[in-house]
N, C-alpha and C positions, 0 to 999 in steps of 0.2 A: 787159352783158358778164359773162362768167363769170370769177371770180377763180381764179388758178392757185396761190394760197397754200394750203398744207396745213392742215387743220382736224381737230377731234375728232369722232368719230362719237358717236352717242347711247349706244352700248354701252360705249365707252371712258369716257365721262363717268360712267355708272352704276357701272362697276367702280372708278373713282377715288373716287367718293362712298362706296362700300361699304368700301374700304380705309381711308379717312379715318374712317369711323364706328367701325370696329374699333379703330384706334389711339386714337381719342378715348376709347372705352370703357376700354381698358387704362390709359391715362393717368389717367383719373378714378378708376379702382379703386385704382391705386397711390397717388394723392394722398389718397384716403380712408383707406387703410391707414396712411399716415404721420401723418395728423391724429389718427386713433384711437390710434395708439401714443403720440403726444405727449400727448394728453389723459390716457391711462392713466398715463403717467409722472408727470404733474403731480398726479394724484389720489394716487398712491402716495407721492410726496414730501410732499404735504400731510398724508397720514395718518401718515407717519413723523414729521413735525414735531410733530403733536399728541401722538403717543405719547411722544416725547422730552420734550416740555414737561410732560406729566402725570407722568412718572417723576422729572423734576427737582423739581417741586413737592412730590411725596411724599417724596423723599429729603431735601429741606431741612427739611421739618416734622419728620420722624423724627429726623434728626441733631441737631435743636435741641430735642428733647423734654426736659422738666424734671420733677422730682418735685414737683409742686404740685397737691394735691387742690383740687377746686372745689365750689361749690354750684350745682346745676342749677336749671332753671326750676321744678321741683317743690318747691324748698326743701330738698332732700336732699343730703347729702354724696356726692360722687362721687370715685372714685380718680383718681390722676393719669393712669393709662393703663387703658383698658377695651377688651378685644378679643374678638371672636367670629370664626368663619370668614368671615363676610361683611361685617364692619364693625369698625372700631376708632376710639376717641376718645382724644385726647391733649392735653396742655398743652405748648406750645412757645414759644420766644422768636422774635424776628424780626418782630414785629408793628410795622411802621414807621409813624411819624406822617407824614401827608400835609399839604401846604400848604393853607391856608384851611379846615382842619378842626379839630375839638376835639382837644386833646392827650389821649393815653391811654398806658397802660403798654405795655411791650414784650412782655408775655405774651398769648397768645391760645389759645382753646379751639377745636380743629378736629376734624373727623371725616371718615372715608372710608367710603363705603357702596356696596355693589354691589346693584343692584336693576333688574330688567327689562332686562338686557343693557346697562346703563349704569353707569359708575363716577362717583359723585358726591363732591364735596368740600363739606362743610358747615362753616361758621364762625359763631362767636358774637362779638359786639362786645366782650364782657367775660368774664373768667374766672368770677367769681361773678355769675351771672345773676339778674335780677329775674324775677318770675312772668310778666311780659308781654314779656320780652326776645325779639325775633324773630331767628331765624337766617337766614343767607344760603346758598342752595344753588346750586352750579355743577356742570355736567356736565364732567368731565375727559375721559372717553372714551365714545364711542358704539359700539354694535354689537359688544360684547365677549361672546364665548361664555361665559366663566367667569372669575371672580376669586375667589381663595382666600387667606386670610391665616393665617399661623402665627407663633408667638411662642416664642423661645428662653428657657428657664428657666436657673436657676443650675446645674443638673445637666447642661447641654448637650443637653437634649432639647426638640424642638419640640412645642408643644401648640396646641390649637385655641381654648382659652379663656384669657383673662387678666383679672383674677387667677385663678390656679388654685383650684378649689373644694376639691379633696381635700387639697392640700398647702399649707402656708404659703409664700407666694411673696413676692418683693421687690416694691416698688412699681412698678418698671419692668422689662420684659423685657430680656435681653441683646441681642436683635436681633429684627427683624421680617422674615419671608420672605413675598414676594408672588408668587403664581402667576397669570399672565395667559394666557388662551387667545384669541389673535387670529385671526379668520377669514383663511384663506389663508396665514397666517404661522406658525401653530402655537403651541406653548406657550413662554412667556417667563417666566423665574424671576429675581427680584431679591432680594438680601439687603442689609439696612441694619443696621449695627451701632449700638448705643446706648451712649453714655458720658455720664452725667449725674449731678449731685448734687442733693440736696434743696434747694429754694428756700425760704428763710425768708420769712414773711409780714409781719414787723414792718417799720416804716418805716425803722429804723436799718439793718437788714440789707439792705433794698432800696437804700438810699443807698450802703452799702458796696459792694454788688454793681455799682451803676452806675458808681462811681468806679474800681473795680478793672479793670485791662486784661484783655481776654480773651486768654489765652495760647494757647488751642486754636483761635482763629479762623483762623489761617493754615493749620494742618493740616487743618481742616475744609474750607477753600476748596480746598486741593490735592486732597483726597479727592473733592470734588464735580467738579472739573475732570477727574480721572482717570475718574470714573464716567461723566461725560457723553461723553468720548471713547470709552469702552467701549460705551455705548449706541449711538452712531452707527456704530461699526465692526460691532457685532453685528447691527444692523438692516439695514445695507447688505449683509452676507453673506446674510441671510435673503431679501432682495429679489432676489438674483441668480438 
């Protein structure tokens, strides 16, 4: 017996499959676009986080710089602050003691160096290093087009070398200006002011300094918080 119920012809089925294929292709393309956009946003956010962290680390070291000359691994005296357009070395406070580790002083010798499109932070475990003292190198920023350092002298002029060779300069510059050229983000300029006094190296002076409360710690903390908010707002505007 023949059924009287209506059915679908082969042509109708083929047309339905063709329409379903087109819709599926459009939906898959839209989903891929959303996934790519989400992945790109995550990469930008991670890149921004690393940039902010690098700037915070640099700002803390520069703001805590002190006039404390050191002896390098070659056994030669080295100034408290030494700078070139691509690198600077400084002595700063803030070297905290960690649990289950040998106690050490609060001063640390650090350096920032730009080489092969990477910005490095180099640290030494002690200010007056022994000949076999090993430094630790860490990459702060990768794939940076350009990094340039300048130093503000007492005449209010930025120079590329510190200490200045032609003129008698102070032990520390008044400020450090950093130029960063980030791919797709353009050039970023940061200025860090320096206010520091000479650190005595005698045991009595060190004890007096340890017992004396830091009156500028609160103002420095407030400056860092304002600067961190400025970094975040500035980089968000660049990413738009």
